N, C-alpha and C positions, 0 to 999 in steps of 0.2 A: 257706673260712672262713665260718662262719655267724655273723652278728651278731645279737645279741639286741636286740630292741626293748623298750625300757622303757616300760611303761605308767605315765603320770603320772595320778594321780588329781586331778581338779579339786577345788579348795578348796570346802567347803560353801557354797552360795549364789552361786557364780561365774556360773552360767548365769542365775540370777535377775537379777543386776546387769547382765550383758550384755544381757539381754532388755529391762530397764528403760531402759538407755541407747539401745538401738536403737528402742524404742517412742517415747521422747521425741523423737528426731530425726525419726521418721516422722510424729508428730503435728504437729510444727512445719512440716514440709514440706506436709502436707495442709492445715492451717489457712492457711499462707502462700499456697498455691495458690488456696484459696477466696477469701481476701482480695484477691489479685491479680485474680481474675476479677471481683469486685465493683468494684474500683477502675476497671478498664478499662471495664466496662459503664456505670458512673456517668459517667465522663469522656465516653464516646461519646454517651450519652443527653443530658447537659447541653449538649454541643456542638451536637447536632441541635436541641435545644429553643431555644437562643439564636439559631441561624441562622434557624429558622422564625419566631421572634418578630420578628427584625430584618427579614425579608422582608415580613411582614405590616405592620410599621410603614412600610416603604418604599412598599408598595402604597397604604396609607391616606394617606401624606403627613403623618402625625402619630404621636404616642406613644400614641394611643388612650385618652386620658383620664387617663393617668398624669402627675403633675407632674414637670417636668424635675429630675433629680437626686435625687428622693425615693426612699428605699428602702422597698419594699413586701414584705410576706410574699406569696409567690406565691399562696397560697390565698385571699388577700383583695384582691389587686390588681385594679383595674377595667379593663374594656375588652377589645377583641379581640386586642391584642398579648399581654397576659398570658394570655388564653384559649388562644392558639396555643401558648405555652410550656407551659401546664398540660396540654394535650392530648398533647404529646409526652412530657412527664415521666411522666404516669400510664400511658403505654404501655410504659415501661421496666420491666425486671425488678426492679431494686433502688431505684427512685426514685419509689415510689408515695406517699410521705408528703410532701405539698406544704407542710406547715408547716415543713419543714427547708430550704426554698428561698426565696431573696429575689430580687427583680427590680428593676432600675433602667433607665429609658429617658430619652433626651434628644435633642433636635434642636438643632443649632448656632444656627439662626435661630428667632425667635419672632414671628409664627407661622412654622411650617416652610415653607420655600420649595422649589421644584423644584430638585433636585440637592444640596440641603443634606444633609450627613451626619446620619443618625439612628443612634444607638448604643444597643444594648440589652445590659445586663450581667446575668448570671444566676449565682447562687452556691448550691451545694447542699452541705450538711454533715451527715454522719450517722456513726453508729458502725458499724464493720465487723461483718459477720455472725460471723466467727470471729476475734475479737481476739487478738493476740499482745502481751502487756503490754510497754510501752516500745518496741515496734517498729511494729506495725500496729494501732492502736486506732481511728483515725478515717479516714474518707474525705472529702476536700474537693475539690470541683470548682468552679472559677470560670472562666467564659468570657465574652467580650464579642464582639459582632459589629456591624459598621458597614455600613450600606447607604445609597446615595443615594436621597433621597426622589423618588418618581416623580410626586408631585402637588404643586401649589403651593396651599396653603390660602388664602393671601391673594388670589392671582389668581382662584381659583375663586369666592371670595366676591364679588369685584368683578364678574366676568363674570355671575354669577347675578343680582346686583342690577340690572345693566344690562338683562338679558334678561327680568326679571320672574319667573324661576324660583324655586321654593321652595329656601331655603338652610338647611342644618342644620350649623352649626359646633358640633360635639358638645362639650358641657360637662356633666358628670354633675349630675343633679338640678336643672337650670335650664331654664326655657322660653327658647328662644333667639330665635325670631322668628315672627311671624305675618304672612303676606304673601299677596298675591293670586296665584293660579295663572294661567297664560296664558288659561284659558277662563273666568275670572271666579269660580272656586271659592275659598273661603277655607280655609286649612289652618293648623293650629298644630302645631309640631314641638317635641319636647323631646329633649334629648341624653341 
């Protein structure tokens, strides 16, 4: 017995509707993948930047000229701690606009003592490259890192005064001290 196959004709425009639905799903998957790559990259870069800045602050034994708890735009923040964070962020693929990042730094002691925790917090917020409305429109990365200070600013100042060495307790735009060097030379330092 031979069965007859019936050929059904597709309704006019059915292929067009199917292609449109498939195309929309494909676009969402592609844009979602691009946004996911951007989010992961920004999270990684911000994490590395805050760790580098906290390490720099620990080595210096201070916040590097930033006021405790003050929120700075990273592009305008003073000192080497902020500079360390800027260097890492500008090296990232998706984090080159420093006006979209803020930095805060603080030490538990004032002045920062040896082994006092120094905390640096960094926040980066930007629009995703391939936004999906109401789902993936913005990428936000906020990280904090804490390191123990490796220098004691107060003890270094006292030891330097006792030994007659030049001391620079860095404060932006202020002449800090003029003192005699061990060999009788006079020097003036500004922070």
